[in-house]
FIFIZA-18783 format. One line per 8 residues: number of its first residue (from 1); for each residue x, y, z of C-alpha. Coordinates in steps of 0.02 Angstrom, whole numbers, plus 50000, padded with zeros to 5 digits. Example, Ala and Ser with C-alpha at 12.3 -4.5 7.8 and 13.67 -1.06 7.14 Angstrom:
2
1> 50615,49775,50390 ~ 50684,49947,50357
***
This chain:
397
1> 52991,56799,56011 ~ 52815,56826,56079 ~ 52851,57011,56101 ~ 52918,57026,55925 ~ 52762,56954,55841 ~ 52640,57050,55953 ~ 52618,57200,55835 ~ 52515,57093,55716
9> 52375,57093,55845 ~ 52401,57251,55945 ~ 52463,57377,55816 ~ 52326,57346,55688 ~ 52209,57474,55769 ~ 52344,57607,55743 ~ 52387,57567,55562 ~ 52216,57522,55491
17> 52165,57702,55459 ~ 52331,57760,55383 ~ 52336,57606,55270 ~ 52161,57644,55208 ~ 52215,57822,55168 ~ 52376,57772,55082 ~ 52290,57640,54975 ~ 52135,57748,54945
25> 52017,57612,55005 ~ 51877,57615,55133 ~ 51893,57554,55311 ~ 51759,57426,55276 ~ 51869,57353,55138 ~ 52006,57326,55268 ~ 51881,57267,55399 ~ 51916,57082,55374
33> 52108,57094,55379 ~ 52105,57073,55567 ~ 51981,56930,55550 ~ 52095,56843,55424 ~ 52240,56864,55545 ~ 52146,56784,55690 ~ 52082,56639,55584 ~ 52251,56596,55508
41> 52344,56622,55671 ~ 52224,56502,55760 ~ 52213,56370,55623 ~ 52400,56350,55598 ~ 52428,56308,55780 ~ 52364,56130,55769 ~ 52482,56068,55630 ~ 52624,56171,55704
49> 52588,56104,55879 ~ 52575,55925,55815 ~ 52746,55942,55733 ~ 52819,56029,55885 ~ 52763,55892,56005 ~ 52849,55758,55901 ~ 53004,55841,55831 ~ 53043,55985,55949
57> 53028,56174,55933 ~ 53174,56225,55822 ~ 53121,56183,55644 ~ 52947,56255,55661 ~ 53017,56412,55744 ~ 53141,56438,55603 ~ 53000,56436,55475 ~ 52896,56550,55587
65> 53032,56682,55591 ~ 53041,56689,55401 ~ 52853,56702,55384 ~ 52824,56830,55523 ~ 52965,56943,55464 ~ 52913,56932,55282 ~ 52734,56978,55323 ~ 52775,57151,55390
73> 52907,57181,55259 ~ 52781,57139,55122 ~ 52652,57250,55205 ~ 52771,57396,55187 ~ 52778,57365,54999 ~ 52589,57345,54976 ~ 52510,57452,54841 ~ 52337,57375,54830
81> 52208,57296,54944 ~ 52245,57115,54902 ~ 52429,57146,54943 ~ 52379,57191,55121 ~ 52276,57033,55143 ~ 52415,56925,55071 ~ 52553,57005,55176 ~ 52453,56998,55337
89> 52400,56819,55303 ~ 52581,56768,55274 ~ 52636,56848,55437 ~ 52489,56771,55529 ~ 52557,56597,55493 ~ 52720,56644,55578 ~ 52631,56722,55727 ~ 52528,56565,55759
97> 52681,56453,55747 ~ 52780,56560,55869 ~ 52633,56566,55988 ~ 52605,56379,56002 ~ 52791,56346,56020 ~ 52813,56475,56158 ~ 52660,56430,56262 ~ 52688,56243,56257
105> 52875,56253,56287 ~ 52829,56340,56450 ~ 52702,56204,56493 ~ 52831,56066,56464 ~ 52969,56148,56566 ~ 52866,56210,56715 ~ 52728,56085,56758 ~ 52715,56147,56937
113> 52694,56331,56887 ~ 52595,56322,56727 ~ 52494,56480,56760 ~ 52645,56588,56797 ~ 52753,56515,56658 ~ 52622,56535,56522 ~ 52578,56704,56596 ~ 52755,56768,56572
121> 52761,56707,56392 ~ 52590,56772,56342 ~ 52622,56935,56436 ~ 52762,56968,56313 ~ 52641,56940,56169 ~ 52534,57083,56232 ~ 52649,57202,56325 ~ 52788,57188,56198
129> 52687,57285,56072 ~ 52683,57436,56189 ~ 52861,57472,56135 ~ 52804,57478,55954 ~ 52652,57592,55979 ~ 52748,57758,55998 ~ 52861,57714,55852 ~ 52715,57672,55738
137> 52613,57825,55787 ~ 52766,57935,55759 ~ 52791,57855,55588 ~ 52609,57888,55544 ~ 52627,58070,55594 ~ 52787,58087,55491 ~ 52713,57992,55342 ~ 52849,57860,55354
145> 52739,57710,55397 ~ 52807,57601,55257 ~ 52985,57625,55318 ~ 52933,57582,55497 ~ 52844,57423,55442 ~ 52994,57361,55343 ~ 53110,57395,55491 ~ 52993,57297,55604
153> 52989,57153,55481 ~ 53179,57140,55482 ~ 53185,57149,55673 ~ 53051,57014,55690 ~ 53141,56894,55573 ~ 53312,56914,55654 ~ 53246,56897,55832 ~ 53146,56739,55798
161> 53288,56657,55702 ~ 53400,56684,55854 ~ 53264,56607,55963 ~ 53254,56455,55850 ~ 53436,56419,55887 ~ 53415,56435,56076 ~ 53251,56343,56106 ~ 53250,56162,56161
169> 53136,56041,56254 ~ 53164,55970,56430 ~ 53272,55813,56447 ~ 53193,55643,56420 ~ 53176,55607,56606 ~ 53078,55766,56639 ~ 52915,55668,56661 ~ 52991,55579,56810
177> 53038,55746,56886 ~ 52865,55813,56846 ~ 52789,55664,56935 ~ 52891,55699,57091 ~ 52828,55878,57105 ~ 52649,55816,57087 ~ 52652,55681,57220 ~ 52569,55795,57347
185> 52417,55824,57235 ~ 52354,55657,57169 ~ 52427,55486,57144 ~ 52277,55411,57057 ~ 52134,55463,56944 ~ 51970,55376,56911 ~ 51917,55311,56741 ~ 51740,55338,56677
193> 51694,55163,56737 ~ 51743,55206,56914 ~ 51906,55107,56915 ~ 52066,55192,56971 ~ 52221,55199,56864 ~ 52391,55272,56897 ~ 52428,55414,56778 ~ 52597,55417,56690
201> 52647,55588,56756 ~ 52601,55558,56937 ~ 52420,55613,56944 ~ 52364,55669,56772 ~ 52312,55550,56635 ~ 52381,55591,56464 ~ 52247,55629,56333 ~ 52277,55640,56147
209> 52171,55767,56054 ~ 52045,55636,55995 ~ 52016,55585,56175 ~ 52008,55765,56236 ~ 51867,55815,56117 ~ 51760,55674,56189 ~ 51753,55760,56359 ~ 51618,55889,56396
217> 51748,56000,56479 ~ 51829,56031,56310 ~ 51668,56094,56232 ~ 51631,56209,56379 ~ 51806,56281,56368 ~ 51791,56298,56179 ~ 51634,56404,56194 ~ 51710,56506,56335
225> 51865,56538,56230 ~ 51757,56600,56086 ~ 51643,56707,56194 ~ 51775,56800,56293 ~ 51885,56816,56139 ~ 51741,56898,56047 ~ 51733,57034,56180 ~ 51920,57056,56196
233> 51959,57057,56011 ~ 51816,57179,55980 ~ 51898,57300,56102 ~ 52072,57268,56033 ~ 52022,57300,55853 ~ 51901,57444,55882 ~ 51963,57537,56036 ~ 52026,57684,55932
241> 51879,57696,55813 ~ 51749,57685,55953 ~ 51838,57821,56052 ~ 51842,57934,55899 ~ 51657,57900,55866 ~ 51617,57947,56047 ~ 51705,58113,56024 ~ 51845,58082,56148
249> 52003,58187,56140 ~ 52158,58137,56043 ~ 52249,58114,56208 ~ 52115,57995,56272 ~ 52123,57895,56110 ~ 52313,57881,56120 ~ 52309,57831,56304 ~ 52178,57697,56270
257> 52282,57627,56126 ~ 52442,57624,56230 ~ 52364,57555,56389 ~ 52282,57409,56298 ~ 52438,57302,56270 ~ 52505,57344,56444 ~ 52344,57290,56528 ~ 52336,57136,56419
265> 52512,57084,56467 ~ 52486,57117,56652 ~ 52325,57016,56656 ~ 52409,56862,56583 ~ 52552,56870,56707 ~ 52460,56918,56867 ~ 52302,56814,56848 ~ 52400,56667,56779
273> 52516,56671,56929 ~ 52371,56686,57051 ~ 52288,56534,56974 ~ 52434,56425,57029 ~ 52386,56456,57211 ~ 52196,56462,57204 ~ 52060,56362,57118 ~ 52100,56392,56934
281> 51922,56365,56876 ~ 51853,56495,56999 ~ 51988,56619,56951 ~ 51939,56594,56768 ~ 51754,56621,56802 ~ 51780,56779,56904 ~ 51902,56850,56777 ~ 51780,56833,56633
289> 51635,56903,56733 ~ 51740,57057,56773 ~ 51787,57073,56590 ~ 51604,57072,56542 ~ 51556,57203,56670 ~ 51699,57317,56618 ~ 51650,57299,56434 ~ 51475,57358,56478
297> 51553,57504,56573 ~ 51652,57555,56419 ~ 51487,57596,56336 ~ 51434,57699,56487 ~ 51591,57807,56488 ~ 51590,57826,56299 ~ 51414,57897,56315 ~ 51472,58015,56452
305> 51620,58067,56343 ~ 51737,58029,56488 ~ 51910,57994,56419 ~ 51977,57940,56589 ~ 51833,57822,56623 ~ 51844,57750,56448 ~ 52031,57714,56463 ~ 52012,57639,56637
313> 51871,57522,56584 ~ 51968,57470,56428 ~ 52115,57427,56541 ~ 52007,57325,56661 ~ 51914,57232,56524 ~ 52073,57188,56430 ~ 52166,57143,56591 ~ 52039,57009,56634
321> 52002,56954,56454 ~ 52187,56923,56419 ~ 52202,56809,56570 ~ 52124,56671,56463 ~ 52290,56652,56372 ~ 52376,56592,56530 ~ 52225,56510,56613 ~ 52168,56398,56471
329> 52338,56321,56427 ~ 52361,56288,56612 ~ 52190,56206,56627 ~ 52223,56101,56472 ~ 52387,56043,56550 ~ 52300,56010,56716 ~ 52158,55911,56637 ~ 52243,55821,56492
337> 52429,55813,56533 ~ 52583,55898,56460 ~ 52641,55767,56334 ~ 52521,55819,56196 ~ 52485,55993,56261 ~ 52535,56081,56099 ~ 52406,55992,55993 ~ 52274,55990,56131
345> 52286,56175,56174 ~ 52292,56225,55991 ~ 52119,56151,55967 ~ 52050,56245,56117 ~ 52139,56401,56054 ~ 52051,56386,55887 ~ 51898,56455,55977 ~ 51986,56622,55958
353> 51957,56604,55771 ~ 51770,56626,55794 ~ 51800,56766,55919 ~ 51906,56851,55786 ~ 51767,56834,55658 ~ 51652,56922,55782 ~ 51779,57052,55839 ~ 51830,57095,55661
361> 51706,57082,55519 ~ 51547,57048,55618 ~ 51575,57197,55733 ~ 51603,57307,55581 ~ 51438,57247,55509 ~ 51346,57263,55675 ~ 51407,57441,55701 ~ 51325,57491,55538
369> 51167,57395,55583 ~ 51135,57431,55768 ~ 51269,57558,55815 ~ 51426,57559,55923 ~ 51341,57552,56092 ~ 51231,57399,56063 ~ 51375,57308,55978 ~ 51488,57332,56129
377> 51346,57282,56246 ~ 51329,57120,56149 ~ 51516,57088,56169 ~ 51502,57117,56356 ~ 51357,56993,56367 ~ 51463,56859,56283 ~ 51602,56884,56411 ~ 51476,56870,56553
385> 51412,56706,56480 ~ 51590,56639,56477 ~ 51613,56686,56659 ~ 51455,56596,56714 ~ 51506,56438,56621 ~ 51674,56442,56709 ~ 51589,56389,56871 ~ 51544,56223,56788
393> 51723,56169,56752 ~ 51802,56024,56844 ~ 51935,55894,56794 ~ 51880,55752,56679 ~ 51869,55579,56757
***
């Protein structure tokens, strides 16, 4: 299901230009479609996660399939600008609902391998779109984009509806099993007053979202999520347009567009898996620092008109940016427990909303104001700031 809804995020860079041409509107008029997607996709996760934690994954997934499939199908029928915003907004609701269900189902089933489990799920969200890129670019070349979008909408709806039938939560005694696999880590945690208390899942106290937001760790993670999302979503939404502005070849542009979802998927899986065996906070900090440095290097190779260097730096930046989507749900589970992980992580994830505002509309405005190079340098600086803050993280008491 994560692979099926991935085109909403990773195909937009390939269809934005053709849609503008077909509808006879400017790119700036479509500039906030991606921002609307990120905002809606992030905001819907809290109510969807709250429902999912209490009533299971099936009902919310069923609704998500209808919405996500309808969004692309409606996009194929769009004849004016407001149709595009409405269709993409509708689909964005379904994407956010699928996302929170998938990530938090993994957290609940695999408490001892949270990084790897969420990495596999979120990898599909990124890498799955790589299968759609050649199809969409071929459809654009053949002037059959509307037909391709409607076919994708049907496929998305059918696939998610099948998933809604299959998905289920762990059995009721899973917390006891979770406790047994955690015995070797910690039997007790300390309260803020210095007293020790046995946690219900064998080492981790369970926090509801109201309790989570009272910890300073939440606010640090929230800013980090925004800052690194701003850099990553800027690259995701503008990788094609920046390459074209820099005068890179059509081949370099196509390679950069195709490598982006592959690198994004690999980063979630590999870095998430590594974090299960090493200090997760240090892995997070180093990942975001590398993302920031690679984002700065994108500007360097764009200036040198090096297609190879540009594509390689895009791959590195996106590889380490995307790791946040397996690292943060794992950290939230580590810090606040798995019982309310859907609602808790959805609030942290809403930091992506502000990153989407930056990566979409704000970047479009900044490009006109200060140019492509300075805009990308600013995105790289935000990722570096997120990496430095990662060294401050430690479990709440």
